mmCIF file as gemmi writes it, N, C-alpha and C atoms, coordinates in Angstrom:
data_model
loop_
_atom_site.group_PDB
_atom_site.id
_atom_site.type_symbol
_atom_site.label_atom_id
_atom_site.label_alt_id
_atom_site.label_comp_id
_atom_site.label_asym_id
_atom_site.label_entity_id
_atom_site.label_seq_id
_atom_site.pdbx_PDB_ins_code
_atom_site.Cartn_x
_atom_site.Cartn_y
_atom_site.Cartn_z
_atom_site.occupancy
_atom_site.B_iso_or_equiv
_atom_site.pdbx_formal_charge
_atom_site.auth_seq_id
_atom_site.auth_asym_id
_atom_site.pdbx_PDB_model_num
ATOM 1 N N . MET Axp A 1 ? -33.501 21.948 14.479 1 0 ? 1 A 1
ATOM 2 C CA . MET Axp A 1 ? -32.56 21.286 13.591 1 0 ? 1 A 1
ATOM 3 C C . MET Axp A 1 ? -31.139 21.343 14.168 1 0 ? 1 A 1
ATOM 4 N N . LYS Axp A 2 ? -30.766 22.511 14.693 1 0 ? 2 A 1
ATOM 5 C CA . LYS Axp A 2 ? -29.422 22.668 15.251 1 0 ? 2 A 1
ATOM 6 C C . LYS Axp A 2 ? -29.247 21.768 16.473 1 0 ? 2 A 1
ATOM 7 N N . ARG Axp A 3 ? -30.292 21.619 17.257 1 0 ? 3 A 1
ATOM 8 C CA . ARG Axp A 3 ? -30.234 20.767 18.45 1 0 ? 3 A 1
ATOM 9 C C . ARG Axp A 3 ? -30.051 19.299 18.059 1 0 ? 3 A 1
ATOM 10 N N . LYS Axp A 4 ? -30.75 18.86 17.026 1 0 ? 4 A 1
ATOM 11 C CA . LYS Axp A 4 ? -30.617 17.477 16.564 1 0 ? 4 A 1
ATOM 12 C C . LYS Axp A 4 ? -29.204 17.205 16.037 1 0 ? 4 A 1
ATOM 13 N N . LEU Axp A 5 ? -28.647 18.158 15.325 1 0 ? 5 A 1
ATOM 14 C CA . LEU Axp A 5 ? -27.294 18.004 14.797 1 0 ? 5 A 1
ATOM 15 C C . LEU Axp A 5 ? -26.274 17.927 15.935 1 0 ? 5 A 1
ATOM 16 N N . THR Axp A 6 ? -26.446 18.766 16.942 1 0 ? 6 A 1
ATOM 17 C CA . THR Axp A 6 ? -25.551 18.748 18.103 1 0 ? 6 A 1
ATOM 18 C C . THR Axp A 6 ? -25.653 17.417 18.837 1 0 ? 6 A 1
ATOM 19 N N . LEU Axp A 7 ? -26.857 16.919 19.014 1 0 ? 7 A 1
ATOM 20 C CA . LEU Axp A 7 ? -27.06 15.625 19.676 1 0 ? 7 A 1
ATOM 21 C C . LEU Axp A 7 ? -26.427 14.496 18.864 1 0 ? 7 A 1
ATOM 22 N N . LEU Axp A 8 ? -26.572 14.539 17.57 1 0 ? 8 A 1
ATOM 23 C CA . LEU Axp A 8 ? -25.993 13.513 16.704 1 0 ? 8 A 1
ATOM 24 C C . LEU Axp A 8 ? -24.465 13.526 16.796 1 0 ? 8 A 1
ATOM 25 N N . LEU Axp A 9 ? -23.864 14.699 16.753 1 0 ? 9 A 1
ATOM 26 C CA . LEU Axp A 9 ? -22.412 14.798 16.849 1 0 ? 9 A 1
ATOM 27 C C . LEU Axp A 9 ? -21.908 14.346 18.213 1 0 ? 9 A 1
ATOM 28 N N . THR Axp A 10 ? -22.639 14.66 19.263 1 0 ? 10 A 1
ATOM 29 C CA . THR Axp A 10 ? -22.252 14.226 20.601 1 0 ? 10 A 1
ATOM 30 C C . THR Axp A 10 ? -22.283 12.705 20.703 1 0 ? 10 A 1
ATOM 31 N N . CYS Axp A 11 ? -23.326 12.085 20.194 1 0 ? 11 A 1
ATOM 32 C CA . CYS Axp A 11 ? -23.423 10.614 20.212 1 0 ? 11 A 1
ATOM 33 C C . CYS Axp A 11 ? -22.315 9.984 19.381 1 0 ? 11 A 1
ATOM 34 N N . LEU Axp A 12 ? -21.996 10.585 18.255 1 0 ? 12 A 1
ATOM 35 C CA . LEU Axp A 12 ? -20.934 10.066 17.391 1 0 ? 12 A 1
ATOM 36 C C . LEU Axp A 12 ? -19.584 10.125 18.103 1 0 ? 12 A 1
ATOM 37 N N . LEU Axp A 13 ? -19.271 11.237 18.723 1 0 ? 13 A 1
ATOM 38 C CA . LEU Axp A 13 ? -18.014 11.364 19.453 1 0 ? 13 A 1
ATOM 39 C C . LEU Axp A 13 ? -17.945 10.401 20.637 1 0 ? 13 A 1
ATOM 40 N N . ALA Axp A 14 ? -19.065 10.216 21.338 1 0 ? 14 A 1
ATOM 41 C CA . ALA Axp A 14 ? -19.082 9.287 22.474 1 0 ? 14 A 1
ATOM 42 C C . ALA Axp A 14 ? -18.832 7.86 22.012 1 0 ? 14 A 1
ATOM 43 N N . SER Axp A 15 ? -19.437 7.452 20.894 1 0 ? 15 A 1
ATOM 44 C CA . SER Axp A 15 ? -19.224 6.083 20.426 1 0 ? 15 A 1
ATOM 45 C C . SER Axp A 15 ? -17.813 5.877 19.902 1 0 ? 15 A 1
ATOM 46 N N . ILE Axp A 16 ? -17.217 6.889 19.296 1 0 ? 16 A 1
ATOM 47 C CA . ILE Axp A 16 ? -15.825 6.768 18.851 1 0 ? 16 A 1
ATOM 48 C C . ILE Axp A 16 ? -14.909 6.627 20.061 1 0 ? 16 A 1
ATOM 49 N N . SER Axp A 17 ? -15.149 7.414 21.102 1 0 ? 17 A 1
ATOM 50 C CA . SER Axp A 17 ? -14.334 7.335 22.317 1 0 ? 17 A 1
ATOM 51 C C . SER Axp A 17 ? -14.427 5.957 22.954 1 0 ? 17 A 1
ATOM 52 N N . LEU Axp A 18 ? -15.612 5.393 23.018 1 0 ? 18 A 1
ATOM 53 C CA . LEU Axp A 18 ? -15.79 4.061 23.603 1 0 ? 18 A 1
ATOM 54 C C . LEU Axp A 18 ? -15.091 2.993 22.771 1 0 ? 18 A 1
ATOM 55 N N . THR Axp A 19 ? -15.144 3.129 21.476 1 0 ? 19 A 1
ATOM 56 C CA . THR Axp A 19 ? -14.49 2.161 20.593 1 0 ? 19 A 1
ATOM 57 C C . THR Axp A 19 ? -12.975 2.215 20.76 1 0 ? 19 A 1
ATOM 58 N N . ILE Axp A 20 ? -12.429 3.399 20.822 1 0 ? 20 A 1
ATOM 59 C CA . ILE Axp A 20 ? -10.983 3.546 20.994 1 0 ? 20 A 1
ATOM 60 C C . ILE Axp A 20 ? -10.547 3.002 22.348 1 0 ? 20 A 1
ATOM 61 N N . ALA Axp A 21 ? -11.335 3.225 23.38 1 0 ? 21 A 1
ATOM 62 C CA . ALA Axp A 21 ? -10.979 2.776 24.728 1 0 ? 21 A 1
ATOM 63 C C . ALA Axp A 21 ? -10.984 1.259 24.841 1 0 ? 21 A 1
ATOM 64 N N . GLN Axp A 22 ? -11.723 0.564 23.998 1 0 ? 22 A 1
ATOM 65 C CA . GLN Axp A 22 ? -11.845 -0.882 24.106 1 0 ? 22 A 1
ATOM 66 C C . GLN Axp A 22 ? -10.97 -1.643 23.119 1 0 ? 22 A 1
ATOM 67 N N . THR Axp A 23 ? -10.168 -0.944 22.342 1 0 ? 23 A 1
ATOM 68 C CA . THR Axp A 23 ? -9.328 -1.645 21.389 1 0 ? 23 A 1
ATOM 69 C C . THR Axp A 23 ? -8.236 -2.422 22.109 1 0 ? 23 A 1
ATOM 70 N N . SER Axp A 24 ? -7.825 -3.504 21.503 1 0 ? 24 A 1
ATOM 71 C CA . SER Axp A 24 ? -6.789 -4.334 22.116 1 0 ? 24 A 1
ATOM 72 C C . SER Axp A 24 ? -5.425 -3.946 21.551 1 0 ? 24 A 1
ATOM 73 N N . LYS Axp A 25 ? -4.402 -4.355 22.245 1 0 ? 25 A 1
ATOM 74 C CA . LYS Axp A 25 ? -3.038 -4.034 21.869 1 0 ? 25 A 1
ATOM 75 C C . LYS Axp A 25 ? -2.291 -5.293 21.459 1 0 ? 25 A 1
ATOM 76 N N . LYS Axp A 26 ? -1.145 -5.083 20.86 1 0 ? 26 A 1
ATOM 77 C CA . LYS Axp A 26 ? -0.241 -6.172 20.531 1 0 ? 26 A 1
ATOM 78 C C . LYS Axp A 26 ? 1.087 -5.858 21.21 1 0 ? 26 A 1
ATOM 79 N N . VAL Axp A 27 ? 1.63 -6.821 21.944 1 0 ? 27 A 1
ATOM 80 C CA . VAL Axp A 27 ? 2.907 -6.649 22.615 1 0 ? 27 A 1
ATOM 81 C C . VAL Axp A 27 ? 3.934 -7.503 21.894 1 0 ? 27 A 1
ATOM 82 N N . ILE Axp A 28 ? 5.04 -6.867 21.494 1 0 ? 28 A 1
ATOM 83 C CA . ILE Axp A 28 ? 6.116 -7.545 20.775 1 0 ? 28 A 1
ATOM 84 C C . ILE Axp A 28 ? 7.414 -7.285 21.536 1 0 ? 28 A 1
ATOM 85 N N . GLY Axp A 29 ? 8.252 -8.306 21.67 1 0 ? 29 A 1
ATOM 86 C CA . GLY Axp A 29 ? 9.501 -8.086 22.38 1 0 ? 29 A 1
ATOM 87 C C . GLY Axp A 29 ? 10.481 -9.226 22.222 1 0 ? 29 A 1
ATOM 88 N N . VAL Axp A 30 ? 11.625 -9.075 22.883 1 0 ? 30 A 1
ATOM 89 C CA . VAL Axp A 30 ? 12.683 -10.088 22.893 1 0 ? 30 A 1
ATOM 90 C C . VAL Axp A 30 ? 13.154 -10.235 24.332 1 0 ? 30 A 1
ATOM 91 N N . VAL Axp A 31 ? 13.366 -11.477 24.766 1 0 ? 31 A 1
ATOM 92 C CA . VAL Axp A 31 ? 13.858 -11.755 26.116 1 0 ? 31 A 1
ATOM 93 C C . VAL Axp A 31 ? 15.329 -12.14 26.015 1 0 ? 31 A 1
ATOM 94 N N . PHE Axp A 32 ? 16.179 -11.416 26.766 1 0 ? 32 A 1
ATOM 95 C CA . PHE Axp A 32 ? 17.607 -11.685 26.804 1 0 ? 32 A 1
ATOM 96 C C . PHE Axp A 32 ? 18.009 -12.143 28.195 1 0 ? 32 A 1
ATOM 97 N N . SER Axp A 33 ? 19.005 -13.006 28.267 1 0 ? 33 A 1
ATOM 98 C CA . SER Axp A 33 ? 19.567 -13.451 29.534 1 0 ? 33 A 1
ATOM 99 C C . SER Axp A 33 ? 20.418 -12.335 30.125 1 0 ? 33 A 1
ATOM 100 N N . GLU Axp A 34 ? 20.27 -12.106 31.42 1 0 ? 34 A 1
ATOM 101 C CA . GLU Axp A 34 ? 21.06 -11.084 32.094 1 0 ? 34 A 1
ATOM 102 C C . GLU Axp A 34 ? 22.523 -11.505 32.213 1 0 ? 34 A 1
ATOM 103 N N . GLU Axp A 35 ? 22.751 -12.806 32.297 1 0 ? 35 A 1
ATOM 104 C CA . GLU Axp A 35 ? 24.104 -13.312 32.506 1 0 ? 35 A 1
ATOM 105 C C . GLU Axp A 35 ? 25.005 -13.15 31.287 1 0 ? 35 A 1
ATOM 106 N N . ASP Axp A 36 ? 24.507 -13.581 30.103 1 0 ? 36 A 1
ATOM 107 C CA . ASP Axp A 36 ? 25.358 -13.549 28.917 1 0 ? 36 A 1
ATOM 108 C C . ASP Axp A 36 ? 24.771 -12.746 27.755 1 0 ? 36 A 1
ATOM 109 N N . ASN Axp A 37 ? 23.663 -12.057 28.001 1 0 ? 37 A 1
ATOM 110 C CA . ASN Axp A 37 ? 23.018 -11.202 27.001 1 0 ? 37 A 1
ATOM 111 C C . ASN Axp A 37 ? 22.622 -11.961 25.73 1 0 ? 37 A 1
ATOM 112 N N . GLN Axp A 38 ? 22.313 -13.25 25.867 1 0 ? 38 A 1
ATOM 113 C CA . GLN Axp A 38 ? 21.867 -14.084 24.753 1 0 ? 38 A 1
ATOM 114 C C . GLN Axp A 38 ? 20.342 -14.225 24.812 1 0 ? 38 A 1
ATOM 115 N N . PRO Axp A 39 ? 19.684 -14.444 23.649 1 0 ? 39 A 1
ATOM 116 C CA . PRO Axp A 39 ? 18.236 -14.636 23.654 1 0 ? 39 A 1
ATOM 117 C C . PRO Axp A 39 ? 17.843 -15.88 24.452 1 0 ? 39 A 1
ATOM 118 N N . VAL Axp A 40 ? 16.72 -15.795 25.167 1 0 ? 40 A 1
ATOM 119 C CA . VAL Axp A 40 ? 16.239 -16.915 25.97 1 0 ? 40 A 1
ATOM 120 C C . VAL Axp A 40 ? 15.179 -17.666 25.167 1 0 ? 40 A 1
ATOM 121 N N . ILE Axp A 41 ? 15.433 -18.952 24.913 1 0 ? 41 A 1
ATOM 122 C CA . ILE Axp A 41 ? 14.507 -19.792 24.155 1 0 ? 41 A 1
ATOM 123 C C . ILE Axp A 41 ? 13.503 -20.412 25.111 1 0 ? 41 A 1
ATOM 124 N N . GLY Axp A 42 ? 12.216 -20.313 24.77 1 0 ? 42 A 1
ATOM 125 C CA . GLY Axp A 42 ? 11.165 -20.966 25.549 1 0 ? 42 A 1
ATOM 126 C C . GLY Axp A 42 ? 10.791 -20.274 26.844 1 0 ? 42 A 1
ATOM 127 N N . ALA Axp A 43 ? 11.138 -19.008 27.001 1 0 ? 43 A 1
ATOM 128 C CA . ALA Axp A 43 ? 10.747 -18.269 28.211 1 0 ? 43 A 1
ATOM 129 C C . ALA Axp A 43 ? 9.255 -17.956 28.157 1 0 ? 43 A 1
ATOM 130 N N . SER Axp A 44 ? 8.579 -18.04 29.293 1 0 ? 44 A 1
ATOM 131 C CA . SER Axp A 44 ? 7.16 -17.703 29.368 1 0 ? 44 A 1
ATOM 132 C C . SER Axp A 44 ? 7 -16.211 29.597 1 0 ? 44 A 1
ATOM 133 N N . VAL Axp A 45 ? 6.12 -15.597 28.809 1 0 ? 45 A 1
ATOM 134 C CA . VAL Axp A 45 ? 5.794 -14.181 28.955 1 0 ? 45 A 1
ATOM 135 C C . VAL Axp A 45 ? 4.286 -14.103 29.137 1 0 ? 45 A 1
ATOM 136 N N . VAL Axp A 46 ? 3.836 -13.521 30.276 1 0 ? 46 A 1
ATOM 137 C CA . VAL Axp A 46 ? 2.411 -13.479 30.604 1 0 ? 46 A 1
ATOM 138 C C . VAL Axp A 46 ? 2.021 -12.054 30.965 1 0 ? 46 A 1
ATOM 139 N N . ILE Axp A 47 ? 0.844 -11.629 30.515 1 0 ? 47 A 1
ATOM 140 C CA . ILE Axp A 47 ? 0.297 -10.335 30.898 1 0 ? 47 A 1
ATOM 141 C C . ILE Axp A 47 ? -0.129 -10.433 32.356 1 0 ? 47 A 1
ATOM 142 N N . LYS Axp A 48 ? 0.413 -9.586 33.198 1 0 ? 48 A 1
ATOM 143 C CA . LYS Axp A 48 ? 0.17 -9.635 34.64 1 0 ? 48 A 1
ATOM 144 C C . LYS Axp A 48 ? -1.329 -9.523 34.942 1 0 ? 48 A 1
ATOM 145 N N . GLY Axp A 49 ? -1.8 -10.424 35.801 1 0 ? 49 A 1
ATOM 146 C CA . GLY Axp A 49 ? -3.198 -10.422 36.212 1 0 ? 49 A 1
ATOM 147 C C . GLY Axp A 49 ? -4.139 -11.099 35.242 1 0 ? 49 A 1
ATOM 148 N N . THR Axp A 50 ? -3.594 -11.731 34.188 1 0 ? 50 A 1
ATOM 149 C CA . THR Axp A 50 ? -4.428 -12.443 33.209 1 0 ? 50 A 1
ATOM 150 C C . THR Axp A 50 ? -3.811 -13.809 32.942 1 0 ? 50 A 1
ATOM 151 N N . SER Axp A 51 ? -4.484 -14.587 32.102 1 0 ? 51 A 1
ATOM 152 C CA . SER Axp A 51 ? -3.927 -15.858 31.659 1 0 ? 51 A 1
ATOM 153 C C . SER Axp A 51 ? -3.436 -15.746 30.214 1 0 ? 51 A 1
ATOM 154 N N . ILE Axp A 52 ? -3.306 -14.516 29.71 1 0 ? 52 A 1
ATOM 155 C CA . ILE Axp A 52 ? -2.852 -14.281 28.34 1 0 ? 52 A 1
ATOM 156 C C . ILE Axp A 52 ? -1.332 -14.306 28.324 1 0 ? 52 A 1
ATOM 157 N N . GLY Axp A 53 ? -0.778 -15.176 27.494 1 0 ? 53 A 1
ATOM 158 C CA . GLY Axp A 53 ? 0.672 -15.276 27.439 1 0 ? 53 A 1
ATOM 159 C C . GLY Axp A 53 ? 1.151 -16.102 26.268 1 0 ? 53 A 1
ATOM 160 N N . THR Axp A 54 ? 2.464 -16.262 26.195 1 0 ? 54 A 1
ATOM 161 C CA . THR Axp A 54 ? 3.096 -17.032 25.124 1 0 ? 54 A 1
ATOM 162 C C . THR Axp A 54 ? 4.503 -17.421 25.574 1 0 ? 54 A 1
ATOM 163 N N . THR Axp A 55 ? 5.221 -18.116 24.712 1 0 ? 55 A 1
ATOM 164 C CA . THR Axp A 55 ? 6.625 -18.436 24.982 1 0 ? 55 A 1
ATOM 165 C C . THR Axp A 55 ? 7.487 -17.848 23.869 1 0 ? 55 A 1
ATOM 166 N N . THR Axp A 56 ? 8.754 -17.649 24.173 1 0 ? 56 A 1
ATOM 167 C CA . THR Axp A 56 ? 9.66 -17.076 23.179 1 0 ? 56 A 1
ATOM 168 C C . THR Axp A 56 ? 10.102 -18.135 22.164 1 0 ? 56 A 1
ATOM 169 N N . ASP Axp A 57 ? 10.462 -17.657 20.98 1 0 ? 57 A 1
ATOM 170 C CA . ASP Axp A 57 ? 10.909 -18.576 19.924 1 0 ? 57 A 1
ATOM 171 C C . ASP Axp A 57 ? 12.422 -18.802 20.018 1 0 ? 57 A 1
ATOM 172 N N . LEU Axp A 58 ? 13.023 -19.342 18.97 1 0 ? 58 A 1
ATOM 173 C CA . LEU Axp A 58 ? 14.451 -19.658 18.966 1 0 ? 58 A 1
ATOM 174 C C . LEU Axp A 58 ? 15.348 -18.425 19.047 1 0 ? 58 A 1
ATOM 175 N N . ASP Axp A 59 ? 14.797 -17.258 18.709 1 0 ? 59 A 1
ATOM 176 C CA . ASP Axp A 59 ? 15.556 -16.009 18.772 1 0 ? 59 A 1
ATOM 177 C C . ASP Axp A 59 ? 15.194 -15.181 20.007 1 0 ? 59 A 1
ATOM 178 N N . GLY Axp A 60 ? 14.391 -15.754 20.917 1 0 ? 60 A 1
ATOM 179 C CA . GLY Axp A 60 ? 13.973 -15.043 22.117 1 0 ? 60 A 1
ATOM 180 C C . GLY Axp A 60 ? 12.827 -14.074 21.882 1 0 ? 60 A 1
ATOM 181 N N . LYS Axp A 61 ? 12.269 -14.069 20.678 1 0 ? 61 A 1
ATOM 182 C CA . LYS Axp A 61 ? 11.196 -13.129 20.325 1 0 ? 61 A 1
ATOM 183 C C . LYS Axp A 61 ? 9.832 -13.681 20.728 1 0 ? 61 A 1
ATOM 184 N N . PHE Axp A 62 ? 8.907 -12.752 21.031 1 0 ? 62 A 1
ATOM 185 C CA . PHE Axp A 62 ? 7.535 -13.14 21.344 1 0 ? 62 A 1
ATOM 186 C C . PHE Axp A 62 ? 6.57 -12.085 20.834 1 0 ? 62 A 1
ATOM 187 N N . VAL Axp A 63 ? 5.332 -12.51 20.58 1 0 ? 63 A 1
ATOM 188 C CA . VAL Axp A 63 ? 4.242 -11.623 20.18 1 0 ? 63 A 1
ATOM 189 C C . VAL Axp A 63 ? 3.006 -12.074 20.937 1 0 ? 63 A 1
ATOM 190 N N . ILE Axp A 64 ? 2.35 -11.137 21.614 1 0 ? 64 A 1
ATOM 191 C CA . ILE Axp A 64 ? 1.084 -11.429 22.286 1 0 ? 64 A 1
ATOM 192 C C . ILE Axp A 64 ? 0.041 -10.493 21.685 1 0 ? 64 A 1
ATOM 193 N N . SER Axp A 65 ? -0.981 -11.066 21.05 1 0 ? 65 A 1
ATOM 194 C CA . SER Axp A 65 ? -2.052 -10.282 20.439 1 0 ? 65 A 1
ATOM 195 C C . SER Axp A 65 ? -3.261 -10.235 21.363 1 0 ? 65 A 1
ATOM 196 N N . ASN Axp A 66 ? -4.17 -9.345 21.067 1 0 ? 66 A 1
ATOM 197 C CA . ASN Axp A 66 ? -5.427 -9.188 21.801 1 0 ? 66 A 1
ATOM 198 C C . ASN Axp A 66 ? -5.221 -8.913 23.281 1 0 ? 66 A 1
ATOM 199 N N . VAL Axp A 67 ? -4.259 -8.064 23.597 1 0 ? 67 A 1
ATOM 200 C CA . VAL Axp A 67 ? -4.016 -7.657 24.984 1 0 ? 67 A 1
ATOM 201 C C . VAL Axp A 67 ? -5.017 -6.56 25.32 1 0 ? 67 A 1
ATOM 202 N N . PRO Axp A 68 ? -5.777 -6.721 26.387 1 0 ? 68 A 1
ATOM 203 C CA . PRO Axp A 68 ? -6.744 -5.676 26.744 1 0 ? 68 A 1
ATOM 204 C C . PRO Axp A 68 ? -6.047 -4.338 26.967 1 0 ? 68 A 1
ATOM 205 N N . SER Axp A 69 ? -6.694 -3.26 26.547 1 0 ? 69 A 1
ATOM 206 C CA . SER Axp A 69 ? -6.075 -1.939 26.674 1 0 ? 69 A 1
ATOM 207 C C . SER Axp A 69 ? -5.902 -1.542 28.131 1 0 ? 69 A 1
ATOM 208 N N . SER Axp A 70 ? -6.614 -2.19 29.047 1 0 ? 70 A 1
ATOM 209 C CA . SER Axp A 70 ? -6.484 -1.874 30.469 1 0 ? 70 A 1
ATOM 210 C C . SER Axp A 70 ? -5.214 -2.458 31.077 1 0 ? 70 A 1
ATOM 211 N N . SER Axp A 71 ? -4.579 -3.406 30.379 1 0 ? 71 A 1
ATOM 212 C CA . SER Axp A 71 ? -3.346 -4.021 30.886 1 0 ? 71 A 1
ATOM 213 C C . SER Axp A 71 ? -2.177 -3.077 30.705 1 0 ? 71 A 1
ATOM 214 N N . ARG Axp A 72 ? -1.385 -2.906 31.768 1 0 ? 72 A 1
ATOM 215 C CA . ARG Axp A 72 ? -0.253 -2.008 31.724 1 0 ? 72 A 1
ATOM 216 C C . ARG Axp A 72 ? 1.072 -2.716 32.026 1 0 ? 72 A 1
ATOM 217 N N . THR Axp A 73 ? 1.025 -3.924 32.593 1 0 ? 73 A 1
ATOM 218 C CA . THR Axp A 73 ? 2.236 -4.627 33.004 1 0 ? 73 A 1
ATOM 219 C C . THR Axp A 73 ? 2.209 -6.049 32.478 1 0 ? 73 A 1
ATOM 220 N N . TRP Axp A 74 ? 3.392 -6.545 32.087 1 0 ? 74 A 1
ATOM 221 C CA . TRP Axp A 74 ? 3.509 -7.944 31.669 1 0 ? 74 A 1
ATOM 222 C C . TRP Axp A 74 ? 4.779 -8.513 32.192 1 0 ? 74 A 1
């Protein structure tokens, strides 16, 4: 009985770890011009090494959803 309980807990922890590792992220930000520190309208923001991206709005803001957790640079 103790062995079955240990095996069950091990499988449960392994599946939780796999689920957490595969969750996606959301990237939120604002793009400013280096020259005049004003928001940049219509700038393209892309996750490096993917085709996932968006453009900034009228305030220079952007949101990219469903970013793979393996992505580290954009």
